[in-house]
C-alpha positions as CSV (number, residue, x, y, z in Angstrom):
1,M,78.1,112.6,77.1
2,A,81.5,113.1,75.5
3,D,79.9,113.3,72.1
4,V,77.5,115.9,73.3
5,A,80.4,117.9,74.8
6,A,82.5,117.8,71.6
7,R,79.6,118.9,69.3
8,A,78.6,121.7,71.7
9,G,82.2,122.8,72.1
10,V,82.0,122.6,75.9
11,S,83.6,120.4,78.6
12,R,82.0,117.0,79.6
13,A,81.9,118.3,83.1
14,L,79.7,121.2,82.0
15,V,77.4,118.8,80.1
16,S,77.1,116.7,83.3
17,I,76.1,119.9,85.2
18,I,73.5,120.6,82.8
19,F,72.0,117.3,82.7
20,R,71.8,117.2,86.6
21,G,70.0,120.6,86.5
22,Q,72.7,122.4,88.5
23,P,73.7,126.0,88.1
24,G,77.0,126.8,86.2
25,A,76.0,127.2,82.6
26,S,74.4,130.1,80.8
27,E,70.9,129.6,79.5
28,E,72.2,129.8,75.9
29,T,74.7,127.2,76.5
30,R,72.2,125.0,78.4
31,E,69.8,125.2,75.5
32,R,72.5,124.4,72.9
33,V,73.6,121.3,74.9
34,L,70.1,120.0,75.3
35,R,69.3,120.5,71.7
36,I,72.4,118.6,70.6
37,A,71.7,115.8,73.0
38,D,68.1,115.5,71.5
39,E,69.6,115.6,67.9
40,I,72.0,112.7,68.6
41,G,69.4,110.7,70.7
42,Y,71.3,111.0,73.9
43,H,69.5,110.2,77.2
44,P,71.1,110.3,80.6
45,D,71.4,106.6,82.1
46,S,69.7,107.1,85.4
47,A,70.4,103.5,86.4
48,A,74.1,104.1,85.9
49,R,74.1,107.2,88.0
50,L,72.2,105.3,90.8
51,L,74.7,102.4,90.7
52,A,77.7,104.9,90.8
53,R,76.1,106.0,94.1
54,G,75.7,102.4,95.3
55,R,72.0,102.4,94.7
56,S,69.7,100.9,92.1
57,R,66.4,101.9,93.6
58,T,65.0,98.7,92.2
59,L,62.8,96.2,93.9
60,G,62.9,92.6,92.7
61,V,59.7,90.7,92.5
62,M,59.7,86.8,92.4
63,F,56.4,85.5,91.2
64,T,55.0,82.1,89.8
65,V,54.0,81.8,86.2
66,H,50.3,80.9,85.7
67,Q,49.3,82.1,89.3
68,A,46.5,84.6,88.3
69,F,46.7,86.1,91.8
70,H,50.4,86.9,91.3
71,T,49.4,89.0,88.3
72,D,46.9,90.9,90.4
73,L,49.7,91.5,93.0
74,I,52.1,92.7,90.4
75,A,49.6,95.1,88.9
76,G,49.5,96.8,92.5
77,I,53.1,96.7,93.0
78,Y,54.1,98.9,90.0
79,P,52.2,102.0,91.0
80,E,53.2,102.0,94.6
81,A,56.9,101.4,93.7
82,E,56.8,104.3,91.3
83,H,55.0,106.5,93.8
84,L,58.0,105.9,96.1
85,G,60.6,106.4,93.5
86,Y,61.5,102.7,92.7
87,D,61.6,100.6,89.6
88,V,60.5,97.0,89.5
89,L,62.2,94.0,88.0
90,L,60.4,90.7,87.8
91,S,61.7,87.1,87.8
92,A,59.6,84.0,87.4
93,A,59.7,80.7,89.1
94,T,58.5,77.9,86.6
95,E,58.3,74.2,86.5
96,G,61.9,74.2,85.1
97,R,63.2,77.2,86.9
98,S,63.4,77.1,90.7
99,E,62.5,79.9,93.1
100,A,66.1,80.1,94.3
101,K,67.3,80.6,90.7
102,A,64.6,83.3,90.2
103,V,65.8,85.1,93.4
104,E,69.5,84.8,92.4
105,A,68.7,86.4,89.1
106,L,67.1,89.5,90.9
107,L,70.1,89.8,93.3
108,S,72.5,89.6,90.2
109,H,70.7,92.6,88.7
110,R,71.5,94.7,91.7
111,C,67.9,94.7,93.2
112,E,68.0,96.5,96.5
113,A,65.0,94.5,98.0
114,L,62.9,91.4,97.1
115,I,59.2,90.8,97.2
116,L,58.4,87.0,97.1
117,L,54.9,86.3,95.9
118,G,53.6,83.0,97.3
119,S,57.1,81.5,98.2
120,D,57.2,77.8,99.0
121,A,60.9,77.9,100.0
122,E,62.2,76.3,103.2
123,A,62.0,78.4,106.4
124,A,65.8,78.2,106.7
125,Y,66.2,79.5,103.1
126,L,63.9,82.6,103.6
127,D,65.7,83.3,107.0
128,E,69.1,83.2,105.3
129,L,67.7,85.4,102.4
130,G,66.4,87.9,105.0
131,K,70.0,88.2,106.4
132,R,71.5,88.7,102.9
133,T,69.1,91.4,101.7
134,V,65.7,93.1,102.5
135,A,62.9,90.6,101.7
136,V,59.1,90.6,102.1
137,S,57.1,87.4,101.8
138,V,53.5,87.9,100.4
139,S,50.7,85.3,101.1
140,R,53.0,83.0,103.1
141,R,54.0,83.5,106.8
142,V,57.2,81.6,108.1
143,P,57.5,82.2,111.9
144,G,61.1,83.1,112.9
145,A,62.4,84.0,109.4
146,R,64.0,87.3,109.2
147,V,61.7,88.8,106.5
148,D,58.5,90.9,106.6
149,F,55.2,89.2,106.0
150,V,52.0,90.4,104.2
151,H,49.1,88.1,104.2
152,S,45.4,87.9,104.7
153,A,43.7,86.3,107.8
154,E,43.4,82.8,106.1
155,G,41.3,81.4,109.0
156,E,38.8,84.4,109.0
157,G,38.3,83.8,105.1
158,V,37.6,80.2,105.4
159,R,35.3,80.8,108.5
160,Q,33.3,83.2,106.3
161,A,33.1,80.6,103.5
162,M,32.1,77.9,105.7
163,E,29.5,80.0,107.5
164,H,27.9,80.7,104.1
165,L,27.7,77.2,103.0
166,V,26.3,75.9,106.4
167,E,23.7,78.6,106.4
168,L,22.7,77.3,103.0
169,G,22.2,73.9,104.5
170,H,25.4,72.2,103.3
171,R,26.6,69.4,105.5
172,R,28.8,67.2,103.2
173,I,31.3,69.9,102.5
174,V,34.8,68.7,101.1
175,H,37.9,70.7,101.2
176,L,40.2,70.5,98.1
177,D,43.7,71.1,99.8
178,G,46.3,73.4,98.3
179,G,49.3,71.2,99.3
180,R,52.2,73.3,100.0
181,G,50.8,76.4,98.3
182,P,50.6,79.7,100.3
183,G,48.1,79.7,103.0
184,S,47.2,76.1,102.4
185,A,48.0,74.9,106.0
186,E,46.0,77.8,107.5
187,R,43.0,77.1,105.2
188,R,43.0,73.4,106.0
189,R,43.1,74.0,109.9
190,A,40.3,76.5,109.5
191,Y,38.2,74.1,107.5
192,R,38.6,71.3,110.0
193,A,37.9,73.7,112.9
194,A,34.6,75.0,111.1
195,M,33.4,71.4,110.6
196,R,33.9,70.7,114.3
197,R,32.3,73.9,115.3
198,H,29.1,73.0,113.4
199,G,29.0,69.4,114.7
200,L,30.2,68.0,111.3
201,D,33.1,66.0,112.5
202,S,31.9,62.9,110.7
203,E,31.9,64.7,107.4
204,V,35.3,66.0,107.4
205,R,37.2,65.3,104.2
206,V,40.4,66.8,102.9
207,I,41.3,65.8,99.4
208,P,45.0,66.2,98.6
209,G,45.8,68.9,95.9
210,D,47.5,71.9,94.9
211,H,46.8,75.3,93.5
212,T,46.4,74.4,89.8
213,E,43.5,73.8,87.5
214,H,44.7,70.2,87.0
215,S,44.2,69.5,90.7
216,G,40.7,70.7,90.5
217,I,40.1,68.6,87.4
218,E,41.5,65.5,89.0
219,T,39.5,65.9,92.0
220,G,36.3,66.4,89.9
221,H,37.1,63.1,88.3
222,L,37.6,61.4,91.6
223,L,34.3,62.5,93.2
224,L,32.4,61.6,89.8
225,A,34.0,58.2,89.8
226,E,32.9,57.7,93.5
227,R,29.3,58.7,92.5
228,N,29.3,56.1,89.8
229,E,30.2,53.5,92.5
230,G,27.2,54.6,94.6
231,Q,28.6,57.2,96.7
232,P,26.8,60.5,96.9
233,L,28.5,63.6,95.7
234,P,29.4,66.1,98.4
235,T,26.9,69.1,98.3
236,A,29.7,71.6,98.5
237,V,33.5,72.0,97.9
238,L,35.8,74.5,99.4
239,A,38.7,74.8,96.9
240,G,42.1,75.8,97.9
241,N,42.2,78.7,95.5
242,D,40.3,80.0,92.5
243,R,42.4,78.0,89.9
244,S,41.6,74.6,91.5
245,A,37.9,75.9,91.9
246,M,37.8,76.5,88.0
247,G,39.2,73.0,87.4
248,L,36.6,71.5,89.5
249,L,33.8,73.5,87.5
250,M,35.2,72.2,84.2
251,S,35.1,68.5,85.4
252,F,31.5,68.8,86.7
253,T,30.3,70.8,83.8
254,R,31.5,68.2,81.3
255,A,29.8,65.5,83.3
256,G,26.5,67.3,83.4
257,V,26.6,68.1,87.0
258,E,24.9,71.6,87.4
259,V,26.6,74.1,89.7
260,P,25.1,75.3,92.1
261,R,22.1,73.3,91.7
262,D,23.8,69.9,92.3
263,L,26.8,71.0,94.1
264,S,28.3,74.3,95.4
265,V,31.9,75.4,94.7
266,V,33.7,78.2,96.7
267,G,37.2,79.3,95.8
268,Y,39.8,81.5,97.4
269,D,41.7,84.7,96.2
270,D,39.0,86.5,94.1
271,S,41.7,86.6,91.2
272,H,40.6,88.4,88.0
273,L,39.8,85.0,86.5
274,S,37.0,84.6,88.9
275,H,35.1,87.4,87.1
276,L,35.7,85.8,83.5
277,M,33.5,82.8,83.8
278,P,29.9,82.4,82.4
279,I,28.8,81.9,86.1
280,G,30.7,83.9,88.5
281,L,32.7,82.2,91.1
282,T,31.9,82.5,94.8
283,T,35.2,83.1,96.4
284,V,37.2,84.7,99.4
285,R,38.6,88.0,98.2
286,Q,42.2,88.9,99.3
287,D,42.7,92.6,98.5
288,A,45.6,92.3,96.0
289,V,46.2,96.0,95.7
290,L,46.3,96.6,99.6
291,M,48.7,93.6,100.0
292,A,50.9,95.0,97.2
293,E,51.1,98.3,98.7
294,H,52.0,97.0,102.2
295,A,54.8,94.9,100.7
296,V,56.4,97.7,98.7
297,R,56.2,100.1,101.8
298,F,57.7,97.4,104.0
299,A,60.5,96.9,101.6
300,V,61.2,100.7,101.2
301,E,61.0,101.3,104.8
302,R,63.5,98.7,105.6
303,L,65.9,100.0,103.1
304,E,65.8,103.4,104.6
305,N,66.0,101.9,108.1
306,P,67.7,98.6,108.2
307,E,67.5,98.3,112.0
308,L,63.7,97.8,111.7
309,E,62.7,94.5,113.3
310,P,60.5,92.1,110.9
311,R,57.1,93.1,110.7
312,E,53.7,91.6,109.7
313,A,50.6,92.8,108.0
314,V,47.4,90.7,108.3
315,L,44.6,92.0,106.1
316,D,41.0,91.1,106.3
317,P,39.5,89.0,103.6
318,K,35.8,89.1,102.5
319,L,33.6,86.6,101.1
320,V,32.2,87.6,97.7
321,V,29.0,85.6,96.9
322,R,28.3,85.0,93.1
323,G,26.8,82.2,91.1
324,T,28.5,79.0,92.2
325,S,27.1,78.6,95.7
326,S,23.3,78.0,96.5
327,T,21.0,76.0,98.8
328,A,22.2,72.5,99.4
329,P,20.2,70.0,97.1
330,E,18.5,68.0,100.1
331,T,17.2,71.3,101.6
332,A,16.1,73.0,98.3
333,T,12.4,73.4,98.0
């Protein structure tokens, strides 16, 4: 700004007035200052101005690398944040970089609020974080923590998936668990409840896993090894998420098991990856755009009114039937 002022022969204060669009300069002087600024490549630093006022107007987003659904959520966060006048800064948690480290990086860059995608942090950590700053947890609910929550009705999503499979004649339905992944505990409970509701208590089986393709591949290997030892394959697998469902499909396809003729597979999330396979994945859709919009609004509203009590948005999921689910083998005609 000082360079522009010197070349234009005016004071730095007048240059500041012109860049802020305030009255006080003639039209001729305004045009000369803006032309010189353009010639020397000067652009006002909006971030610096905001920080000088004690604001960054930046939302920090913590996400997990390789989680396709997080990518879908981020795609929805950007337009809503921009619409409300906020920038977005991303920080990833990876195998070698903890969630806490990703969060601290966002705070060190003066993010005013945090949106945590699929956090697996302890409840006490989330509660403490909510006392330090504005925070919204997406896909995971932790009762008692002082943060806002946005998630789908996990139990309803599993109920729809299980009703679909039972109506197709499936009885030997296995659940590939998501471990500590967001929503996993609710999905596990809903699976057990659905099996009991349909009189399938003796068929209940939860296989430990997580929300990765590797978990699905390993589960596929396990079920195939059991088949080789004389145990029948289940007729359907409800996977903890789309990634683990895709791992299952890889194992079965390589072993010559035809999906859905020999076995049906249902995922959860309806991430963009579920559309990219040769055979579309039957899955439970979580509305990523709507979840993202709620998360951004919660964060901005709390920034504008810090006295708001923690809130929760529970969105309705919807089963999307594609090509990986069909009639159970023993009932097919």
